[in-house]
N, C-alpha and C positions, 0 to 999 in steps of 0.2 A: 633524659634521652641521650644516649650515647652518640658520639660522634663517628659520622659514617666513615668508612676506608676512603681514603683520597681517591682511589681510583673508580668510586661509586659516585652517582648523582640520582637524587631523589628528584623524580619529576613533580613529586607532590611538594608545593611551596612549603605548605604547613609544616613539614618534616624536614626539609631540605637544609643543608650547612653549605654556606658560600664556598666558593673557591679556596683551597689552601693559599697561604701567602707566597709559596715558593712559586705559584701559576703567575706572580708579580714580579719575582726579583731573580729567578734562574734564568741564564741566557741560554740554556739547552732547550727550555720551554718556548722562547720565541723561534729558534732554529725549527723546532717542530711545527709551530704554528703556521711560517712561513710556508712550510711545504704542505702541510695537510688542511691549511684554512685559507689563506692567500692567494696560493697557487690553485686552489680548487673552487673559488667563488669569482663572482664578475667584480674586476676592479676598473674604476674610472681611469682612463687614460688621457682623456685630453676632449676638445671640443673639435665638431667635424666641420665648423664653418674656416677652420684653418686649412681646410683642403677642397678648396673651391674647384680648383683645375686639375685636369689628367695630369697625373704625374707629381702632385703636390704631396708632401709626406712631412711627417714630425717624428722625432725619438722620444722615448719616455724610459724612466725606470719604474718598473712594477716589483717592489719589494724586492730588490737586488737583480730582477730577471730586466735585462735591456731589451725593448722591442721598438719596432717600428709600425706606424699605422699610416697607410699611404693610400692614394686614390690611383688606381692603374689606370692604362691608356684607354681604356674601355669605359672608364667612370665608374668602375665598382670600388668599394671601400675594401681594404685587405689589411690584416696585421700579421706580422712575422716578427719571430725571435731576431733580435739585432745582433747575431753571432754567425760569423763566415763558417762553411762547413769545412774548411781545410783546416785551418788551426786557431779557429775562435775568435779572430779579428772582428771588429765591428764593421757592419758594411753600409752604415750612413751615421751621420753627424748632424745634431741640430735639426733644422726645418729647412725646407726648401721646394724646388720642383726640378726634377730631373726625369730622364727616360730609363735610365737603368741604375741600380747599385753597384758600388765597388767597392770592396774590401781595402781598407787602409792599411794593409799589412803586406798582402802579396799580389794584390791586384785581381782576384776572382771577382768575377762579374755576374750580377743576376738580373733578371726582367723584373718588372714591378707586380708581376702575378707570381715572384718566386722562383722560377726556372734558371738553374745555372747554365749562362752561355758562354762564358769566357775564363779559360783556365791556363794562363801562360806558363810556358816551361815544366809542362808535365809529360812529356813525352818520354816513353819508358814504363810508364806506369802501367802494370798490369790490372786487370779485371777491375778495371775502373770505368763507371757508367756515370755519366754527366746527370742523366735523369734521376737518380738515387740520391744526388747530393743538392736538391735544391733547399732554398729556406724553409725552415720548421714555421708552418703556419699557425696561427692563434685563432681561436674562437673570437669573433667581433660581431657585436651586436649595438644599435643605437638606441637612444631613449632620446627625443627631442634632438638637440644640437650637440649630444654628449655621446662618445665613443666608449664603449666598455669590452675590455678583453678577459680570456678566461682560458687558462692553459689544460682545463680539464676536459676532455671531451665529453665524459657521461654526465656533466652538471646539467640541471634543468634549464630551460632559457631564462634570459633575462627578465622576461616579463613576470615570471614565478617570484623572482627576488623583489624586485621592485613593486610588485603587487598594486597596492591603493595609489601608488605615484604613477602609475602606467598612464592614465586618462590625463594626465596633466602635461604631457608632451608636446603637443602642439603650442600650448601656452608657453611653456618653457622654451621653444625655438624662438618665439617673438621677442624674447626677453633679451636686453643687453647686459653685459658685463658694467658694473658700477665701479665696483672696488674690490680688491683683493688686500687680504692681511696675511702674514704667517706668524704663528706662535709656536715656539720650542718650549715644552714644558716638561720638567725634571720628573716624569712619573711614567710607569708602564702605560702602553697604549690603551690596556683593560682597565686601568682606574680612570682614564678619561671617558671612554664608552660607557662604564657603570654610572658614572657621575650623571652623565647625560640622559640615561634611561629612567631617571626617577626624578620626580617632584618632590619627595620627601624632604630633602634638604632645603628647600625654597624659603619655607618661612622663617628659618634660622639665618642662611647664607646670603638671600637674595632680597634685601628689603624693599628696591626699587620695581622687582619683577612681581613681588608679593602685592604690591599696589595696584599691578595692572590685572592680574589674575583673578579667577573665581576659584581659589584652592580647594574649596570644599567639594567643587565639581571636576575637579582634574581627574582624568582617567587614562590609563594605559591599556590598550588593548594588543595582545600578541597575535600576529599571524604566521604562517610558515617559516619564512625567512624574514621577517621585518616586524615592526612592531609602530604602533600608532598612540602618541600621546596628544589627546585632545586638551587644549587649554581656553576655556572661554573667559571673555573679557568680564570683570566686574559689572554690575548693574548701577552701582553707585560709587560716589567718590568716598576713600577714605579720609581726606582733609590733610593728608601727610604729603603732600607734594603733587606737582603737576603730572597729569596722565598723558601718555603716548598714545594709547589708543582708546577707543569709547565702546560701550556696550554693543553686542551684536557682530563686533570684529574679531572673530576668533583666532587663535595661531593653532597651527597644526603641524606636530614634530614628527616626522616621519625618520625612522631609523632603519637602514638597510644592511643586514649581515654581511661583512662582519664590522665593517669600519667607515660607512656613509651616512652621513645625516642631511635631510631635505626639510629644512624649517620654511614652511610658508607662513607669511605675515600678509595681513592687508595690503596688495598692492606690490609686494617683492616677495623675492625668494632667496634664502641663504643655504648656500651648499657648504657644508662641513666635511672634508676628507681626513680621516686621521692615520697618521703614518707612523710608524714605529721606527726610531733612530737605532736604539739598542732597549736592552731589558728594562732600562728606567729612563728612557729619554723618549719623547715624542713630539713630532710635527702634527700642528694642524693647521690646514689650509682653509681659509673662510673667503668665501666668494659671495658677492651681494648681485643680485639680478634683478631688473626692474624693465617695464615696459618704457622705451624712451619718451620723453615728454619734455614740450617746452614751458611746463608749468612751474613757477617758481615755488607755489604752494606745495606741490608735489615732490619736487628736489629737495625742499626743506625737510619736508616729513621723511622723505629716505634718509637724509643727512642724519636726523634726529635717531632714525631706527638703528642705524650702524652705528653711532656713538652708545646707543643703549646697549646693542649686543656687546659691543666691546667692553662697556663697564661690567656686564654680567660675565663676560668672559674671564676678565681681572680677578672676579671674585671665583669663580671656579678654577683658576690656575692655582690660586692659594690653597684652596681645599685639595686638589688632587695632589700638590707637592707635598702636604703635610700628611695625606693620607700614604703617600708611598713611603714616607720616614717611618709611618707608623706599621707598614708590612714587612720593615727590616728589623723590628722590635723582637726580642726572645720572648716576650709575653703574650705575642699575638701569634695565632695561627689561622683559625676560621671563625666566622660568626653566622649568625642566622638571618632571614628574609622578613621583612615586612609584609605581611600578606596582602594587606591594601595597597602600600605604595611603592614596592619593588619586585612585581610581577614581571616587568620589563627586563630587570637585572637578571632573574631567575631564568626567564626565557632565552636572555643571551647566553648565560652560563651552559645551559640545556644545549644549545647549538655549539657550543665549543667542545663540551664533552662528546657529541655526537661527531664531530669531525675528527676530532683527535684520536678517536677509538678507531679510526676508519684505518685499514693496511694501505 
């Protein structure tokens, strides 16, 4: 079979070629992804429990775009670009509680619903209407206690992206953050997502995880903007070490296009957010959530789960960094998909082609 042109993508996995290596190494590709993928999809901005009181706010960076998420004086959640309409200074920093936002450059002042109300020393400016210079609003929706923003007006609602995870919102709201760990990995962000979306490498790379799961029945199901990896636990002991989980306690790995993982384990939730730093460096943010309890047994089990995840992450980091080096080789350009084991990766790549092809 001849290799397909780079600009084409075969939706039939049996015939498809993987992404060309330059998609993982070319800085220009990442700039296109920021504009056409990250800025046109729902991105996790932060937790709404930071915004308990009217006037409370926090700032964040969403793939190079500074934003504000705030609760206005009427109690409504809002999101704005954190860019003054005068000469692009920031109108807020950090987090806190206030009645207005004021640019730290020239003092232009905005209400918490985004209206421009203060413009010192603009006498003599012609054809200037304050009502046309409010903060640029962003789409904001919530899932449980998490706030998501989107720069794309025509994007489908958040529920379409979260899909199967949507019904877990109330449960997630009741969970508390137990631990947070950041990992910087020397690879393109897509290398990390590719790795997450398939269990094909588990028998080779993750001996501890292989002891836990029933690999023969490990399956990936693709939805419109997400995919689900169902990982049932083994019924029997392998005799190769202590088990963390028992039969009947299945793990559920949900991926949301393009860069969010929601990993549901018995009694806890792990959220992984994948953020590109450069074309060959990625930040992955791991957060573990669980229902608060005074049970020493439950706390110990959560601690073991976190350490187990950390070990798997270290194994994945080694894999991803080695793959990135391979992608730079003059001997490699593209490969093929395992029909049985890599349908999640193929689905991810099909969405990338769809979004990158848009004007």
